[in-house]
N, C-alpha and C positions, 0 to 999 in steps of 0.2 A: 473298670476305666476303659475305654477304646483308645486303639494302639495309633487308629490313624482318625483323629477329630472330623467332622464334618466342617469345622469354619476355625479359622484362627483368627482371634479378635485383638488388637494391642488398645489399651487405654493409656491414655500418656496423666500424668499428673494423678494418677489410681489410687492413692494409698489411704486420702483422705477425702471429708465434704463430697461434693456430687462426684468426683472421678473415681470414689468407692463406694456410691452407690451405685454407678454402671456399672461397676465390675460385679458388684455383686447379683445386681439382677440380671446380666449375662449368662449367671450358671445354668448350665444345662451338660445332660451327659453328651452332645456332639459339638460343643463349644470348648475350646481351651483359650480361657483368656489372660492375656499376657498383662501384667501389672506393672506399670512402667512409675520407678519416682524416680526423682533428681538423686536423694542420697538417703536416705530412712530406710534400710532393707528390712527391717524387723517390723515397724508398721505396715510395708508392701507385704510380706512375709504373713501378717496376721488376717487381711486378707486374703492372699492364695487358701487360706486354712479355711477360712469364712466357705470361699465359693465350694471347694473339695470335700467338706463337710455338706453340703446343700445338693451333694452327687455332681458338683462340675467339676472341668479339668481348669488348674491354674499354674502360672509360675512367675516368681518377679523377673523382671531387668529393670536394674539399678544403671540408670545414666540421665544426663541434664541435657536436654534436646536442645538446649543453646550452645551447646560443646560440639562442634564439629566433626570430629574425630572421635566423641564418646557416641553421636546418634549413629554415626556411618555403622563401628561397631556392632550397636545394637540390631540395625536391619542387617549387618551380615550373621549376627545367630538367629536371627530368626528364617535368613534365607536357609543356614546351613542347618537348624533342626526341624523347618517344617515345609519349605519350599514355596511357601506361599506366603500372603497373607487376605484374607477375605474381608475383612473391615479395619479401618482403624478412626479411631474415635480422638479427636485432636482437644482434650481437656487441659489440659497443663498451661498455666497463663502468670504470668509475673508482673510487679510494676506497683503491686498496692503498698508494699513497704516503702518508706522514700529512698529515693534513688540520687545519689549525687548527680548521673548524667541520664536523662530520656530515650537516648541512646538505649540505654539496657533494657529497657522495657520493649522498645522497637526489635532488639534483637531476639526476644524472644517471644513476642506477642505477632511479631510477624514475619522474620526472617527465619525461623524457628520451625514456625509450622508449614510453611513453603518447601524449605528445605526436606523435612520428612516425610510431605506429602510427595516430594519429589521421589525420594528414596522408595515410599513404598508401592510406585508403580509400576515397578518391573515385578515386583511380587504378587501384582492383583489380576486375580480372573476378570472375564466379563462378568458384571455383576457386582463389581468389588466396590464397596461403601468406602467414602471418607466424610465423616461427621466433624462439622466442627462448631464447639460449644462458645457459645459468648454470653453477653447480658445485654438487657433492653437496653441499655444507656448508652452501651457501645455499638452496638448495630443500628441505631439511629442517631447516633454521633455524626455530627454538630448540631443536629437540626433539635434536638429537644437539650434543656438542662440536665446538668449533672451535680451529684453532690461535689461539693467541698472536696479537693482535691483529687476527685476522678478522672478529672481530664486527659491527665497525661496515658492511665491507662484503658480510657474510651479509646483516646486516639490510636492507640497501638495497636489496640484490636480491633477494632475497625480497619484499620489499615492490614491485618493479616487476612481479614475476611476478605478485603479487595482481592490482595495478592492472590488467594485461593480461587476466584471469581476469574481472574485473568488466564487460570490455568483450564476453565470449563469446555475449550475447545478439544485440547489434548485428551482431558479426561473423557469425553464423549467420543472419541476416535477409537479408546479402548473400554466404551462400554463402564464406564467407571462413575458412578455416582458421587457427586456434592452434594451433601444437604448442610444447611445452618439451621443450628438449634439456638435460640435466644430464650434465654430465662429469664429471672431476678437474678439482681446483682452477683457475682463469684466473688468470693472472698478465701475461697481455700478449705474453710469451716462449715460447721454444722448453720444449717439454713431455713428457714421457715418454706417449704415446697420443695424441701430436697428428691423427696420422694417421686413428686410428679415432675419434676425435672428430668431424674434420671431415668424415669416410664418414657420421657418424649427422645430421649436420646437414644435407649436400646429400641424402641420402636424405628428408628430410624435407621438402624443397623438389619432389621429385618425384614421390614416390611418389601412388599413384593415390587413395587411401585415409588419409591420415595420420593416426596415434594423435593422442592428447593429449599425450601423454608419454614421450619414448625417454631410457632410460640407456645409456650409453657409459661402460666399462673399469669399472676399481675394484669388481669381483665382490663383494671382501671387505669393502668398506665398504657396499655394498649392502644386503649380508647382514646386517647389523648394525642396518641403517636402520630 
């Protein structure tokens, strides 16, 4: 194991679903994967163990990114341990369960994403990457119909994407690349095409000249978007 890995990558919501796939796909001797989960440390440890078994380096970071203090503490720990962050994968999202207040979804899918990106900036070198993971239904909202009960989620995730776009001037001055990766609807669990989706996200963390938007899967949906 390398004492000083070449890359430090933080993946939020990485203990299951697409986030877990991304974390596993990042496994490499020269990359330390920080596996974030809101509350399930045991599940996150299973992912870190899989990464280590594949020859990579990994550790867990338990924090609810919608909690401002917990997020700040998490980033302080990254700074203290590594002194930098080469890539931030904003995969965690919420609002799929019925919520009493749509503001809950906005606080996670918009406010938390923007805050975490802002906290990451001082740690990111020139060439750093921020990847925002979204669904086609949210990316094209409100221009295409969404499944019943998904409009609130789509609106909040689209708001998160827009909030990050507003940071592009600051990111550009620092030499940090923002890529939005849009794929099939995300529900936090297993789904068709998760492997392809994860590959697209990981590719955005590694490709020399990352695009601003990457689409994964559902060609039939994109053709009508």
